C-alpha positions, -999 to 999 in steps of 0.1 A, spaced: 182 484 -388 152 470 -406 171 463 -438 199 446 -418 173 422 -402 158 415 -436 193 407 -449 200 384 -420 167 366 -425 174 362 -462 209 348 -456 196 324 -429 169 312 -454 194 307 -482 218 288 -459 190 266 -446 178 258 -481 213 250 -492 218 226 -464 184 210 -470 192 205 -507 227 192 -501 212 166 -477 187 155 -503 157 170 -485 141 168 -451 144 133 -435 149 117 -469 185 124 -480 203 101 -504 233 99 -481 227 73 -454 229 84 -418 260 74 -400 257 43 -379 282 23 -359 286 -6 -336 319 -16 -321 314 -53 -326 301 -49 -362 331 -27 -370 356 -51 -354 341 -84 -367 328 -75 -402 353 -48 -409 382 -72 -402 375 -91 -434 358 -67 -458 345 -32 -461 317 -23 -437 285 -25 -457 260 0 -444 230 -18 -428 207 5 -449 218 -14 -481 197 -45 -474 164 -52 -456 162 -68 -422 153 -102 -436 185 -103 -456 207 -94 -426 189 -120 -405 195 -147 -431 232 -136 -436 239 -136 -399 222 -170 -395 245 -185 -421 279 -171 -410 294 -206 -411 290 -204 -449 295 -167 -454 303 -164 -491 326 -194 -490 342 -186 -456 335 -196 -421 327 -163 -403 311 -179 -373 308 -158 -341 300 -165 -305 262 -162 -299 263 -130 -280 284 -112 -306 263 -126 -335 231 -115 -317 243 -80 -310 254 -75 -346 222 -90 -359 202 -66 -338 223 -36 -349 219 -46 -386 181 -51 -382 176 -18 -364 194 1 -392 183 -20 -422 169 -6 -454 133 -12 -443 139 7 -411 158 37 -425 143 71 -432 165 82 -462 159 82 -499 186 56 -508 175 30 -483 139 35 -492 146 30 -529 168 0 -523 141 -16 -502 114 -8 -528 136 -25 -555 135 -58 -536 104 -80 -540 88 -89 -507 94 -126 -515 131 -121 -521 159 -122 -495 191 -110 -513 224 -115 -496 243 -95 -522 236 -58 -525 250 -61 -561 220 -83 -570 193 -58 -561 174 -41 -589 185 -7 -573 222 -15 -576 219 -29 -611 200 2 -623 225 25 -607 255 7 -623 240 -2 -657 266 19 -674 295 1 -657 306 -29 -678 314 -63 -663 350 -59 -674 353 -27 -653 342 -45 -622 368 -72 -630 397 -47 -631 425 -55 -606 420 -21 -590 383 -30 -583 380 -68 -581 342 -71 -581 310 -52 -578 311 -59 -540 341 -36 -536 321 -4 -532 350 16 -517 370 11 -549 349 38 -566 329 53 -537 354 65 -512 326 73 -487 309 39 -490 316 27 -455 299 59 -442 269 54 -464 279 81 -489 274 69 -525 271 104 -540 275 102 -578 295 134 -577 322 116 -556 326 85 -578 360 79 -592 364 47 -611 400 35 -609 419 24 -640 
């Protein structure tokens, strides 16, 4: 009986350690936690992929939401209530409010004086994609560096695991 209990404790310990390693460590995994908001999903997701709020700091989301009338060359204006709800959601889940390794590193890569609106312009993104040529991003199958889901199938869920990257031809 005693050996059986020791075996069970050993198996439980191994399983717990495997889960911890797969998640990137206690409270600091590289995969971003799942977040959702119905209005964010409906409004933002109707035009482009849903960029996880943990990819930019709160000040960036605030600036972006304040300039929706000129959103990357488009008028993406929303009624005040919807805009405010989405802004609160983005701020609450922004890179400077997240407790995961990826958001923390993104936030640390952005100088306090900077307010980037493009994730692809952060030092973190640039360092993670330094081996990807500009011509690769321009492929018809990708379009631009902003099209995360072209290579990262789990991007909308905050999963940018390098083991899951598949660069289309």
